[in-house]
N, C-alpha and C positions, 0 to 999 in steps of 0.2 A: 785324398784319394780313395776311390770306392775298395772296400776291402770284401773279399768273396767270403761266404758263410761256409764253414767245414763242411756241412753237410748239403752238398750241391754239386752238379756237374759243372765244372769251371769252364769258362769261355776259353782258357788256354788249351784245355785237352781237347775241347771241341775243333778248334782252330788246328791243333797239329793232326788231328784225324783227318779232317778235311783236306788239308794240304798232302798228306800222305795219300790218300786215295786219289786225289788229282794227278799227282805224278805218276800213280800207277796205271791209270787208265791212259794218259798220254803215251806212256811208254809201250803199252799194249797197241795203241793206236800206229806207232811207227812200226811195231813189229808186224801187224797185219798189213800194211801197206808193202813192206819187203818181202812177206812172205806167204800171204794168204792163209796162215795157218788158223783153222777155227779154234784152237785152244786159245790163241790171243784173243779173239772174239769173246770167248767165255770169260776169260779173266777180265778184260773190260768192263763187260756187263757186271759182274760182279762189284767190282769196284765203283762202279756208277750207283749200282743199287744201294750201296752203302752210304753213299752221298744222299741219294735220294730219301733214305731212311732218317737220315740225322736233319735234313731240311725239313720233313714233315713234323718230327718231334719238336725240333726248335721253334717252328711256326706256332705249335700249340702253346708253348710257355712262354714265349717272348713277344707274341703279337707282331714280330716282323715277318713280313711276307717272303719268307725264304723259299717256299714252293716256285715263287715266281723267278727267283734265280735261278732254281734249278731247271726251269722249262726251256733253258737255252740248251741243254743237254738232251732233251727229250728226242728230237730227230735222230741224232746220233744213235742212242740207245734202242729206239725202235728198228732202225736198219738194220743194226748189229743182231737184234733178235730175229729179224727175216733170215738172215743167214744162218744163224745157229739152229733155227727151228727147220729149215729145209734138210740139214745134215742130220738132225737128231730123228726127224720123223723117218727117214730111209732106214738108219739103223736099228730103229725100234721095229719096224714092221719087219726085217729080215730075221731078227731074232725069233719072231712068231711065226711068219709065213712066207716063203719065198716072195720077194718083192716082183711084182709083174714088171715087163719092161718099160712100159708106159709110166709107171709111177716112178721108175729109177729115173728114165728121162727128164720127166716133169721135176723132181725135185733137184736134180742136178742143174738143171737150167735156172729154175729159181734159185738155187745158191749163187750161180754164176753170175746172173744179173744183178741179183743184191750186192754180191762182193764187188762189181764193178761200179755199182752206183755210190757204194762206201768208200771205195778206194779214190774215186773221182771228188769225194766231197770232203776228203780227211782236211784239207786247209782249213775250209769253212769250219769243219768241226773243231779244230784246233783254236781257232780265233773265238769261237762262241763259247768253248770251254774256259779259256783263260778270262774271259769276262764273266762267265758263272762264278768262276773260283774267287774273283775279286769282290763279287758282291756277296757271295755266301759267308766269306771270312770278315767281311766288314759288318754282317748283320747278325751272326750268332750272338747270343748272349747266356751269362750263366743261369742255370736252372737249378732252382731250389727242390729241396727234397720232397715238398708237399705236392708240387706241380708233377714230379717224377712219378710220384705214386697215384696221383689222380690219374694222369694221363696212360699208365699201364693198367689201372683198373678199368677205363673206358673202353681202352683197345681190347682187352680180354673179353668184355661184354660182347663187341662187336663180332669177334672172331667166333665165340659161342653161338650168335645167330646165323653167322654165315654158314657155319658147319653143318646146320640143319637144312641148308638148301641144296641145290644141286647146279650142274652147268656153269655157267660163268661166276655165279655168286660161291659156289664152292671152291673155284679157281682163286677168287679173290680173297678168299681165307687164307690161302697159301702166301699171297703176297703180305697180307696184314701180319701174319706169323714171323715171316722173314724180318720185315720192319721191327717188330718185337726183338727178335733176336740180335739183330744188328745193334740197335739201340742198348740193350740188356748187356752187351758185351763192352760197352763204352761206359758204363756207370762205374763211380767209386765202388770199391770193393763192399763196404758197409752198407750202403744203399741196396745193391744188388742183394746181400744176404738178406736184408729186411723183406724185400719183394718175395722171397721163397719160391721162385720159380722153377720149374722143372726143365732145363733148357735142352737136356736129352731128349725129354718127351716131346716138346715142340718141334725140335728138328726131325725126329722122326716122324711125326705127323705130316710137316711139310713136304718131306721126301715123298711120303705115301700119295700125298694129294698130287704132287708133281707126276708121279709115275703113272695115276690115274689118267690126269688130263692129257698127257703125250699119247696115250693109247685111244682115248676119246677122240682126239682131234685127228689122229691117223684114220680111225674107222669112218669118221664123218668124211675126210678127203675121197675115200675108196668108195663110199656109198654111191650105187648106182653104176659104177664104173669096173668094179673086180669083185664078184660077188663073194667069193672064197676066202678073199683077202679082208675084205670088209667084214664077213661074219667072224673070223678069227681074231681080228682085231676088237671087235665087239664085244666077244666073250671076255677077251683080256681085261678091255675096260670095266666090264661088270665084276670082274674077279676083284680088280684092283680097287674099285669103289667098294666093295663089300668090306676089304681091308682098311679103308678110309673110315668106314662108318664104325668098325669095331675099335679103331683106335679112337676116333671121337666121343665114344660113348662117356658119359659123365666127364665131359671135357674140362668144365670149371673145378671139380675136385682133383682130377689127376694132374692139372696144370701146376698145381700147390703141392710143394713139398710139404711132407709131415713135420711137425715141431718136435 
């Protein structure tokens, strides 16, 4: 029988994590179907993001095509994002500038239509989700410490490059950081300590990028439609991007804890 090395992320731990997150998103799927509660959609997306992070990491270190397994959840995840974004963008604008009526109606209609499409597809999402869970649980493998360290090193380089960009690439940096954080929290404590990552700094940075991106998207949506609102959100977007740039300065040094 195969004996797992002590310095590794065991298959059993990954399987427990994936099974737990699978149960969580299915519970939130049912909750949204019953209540249309946008917070249920948020919790569903967080659980699915964590599954995606482990699938991405596992493929890099095992050679199994676990990202293909996750693809069965993609449509549900994107549709949930459309619901979430419509509500978030309206709330964000109203914190900065009175939302014009056309924008309120537009976002509310988008949210209503996306929610209905999501609810109509719940059974399909559930069936595909169960299939994805079976495949992922079968495909994960133990991950040795050397691959864990190599993967984190490569991901940090990728993030540092993306942080020097703008637009979609800067937003991609946030997705990569969140993947790092989700996997980091899953690691055995001794391996996590040896990586010397400052999780608090990474979380602060990804939140700052998220705030910038939300303002940027709302400004783009209003461009050419409502001058005052667009200008207000554009100014907010600029302020938020400045905060990101300040946080991202000397990223590679700041992301590592001092010994």
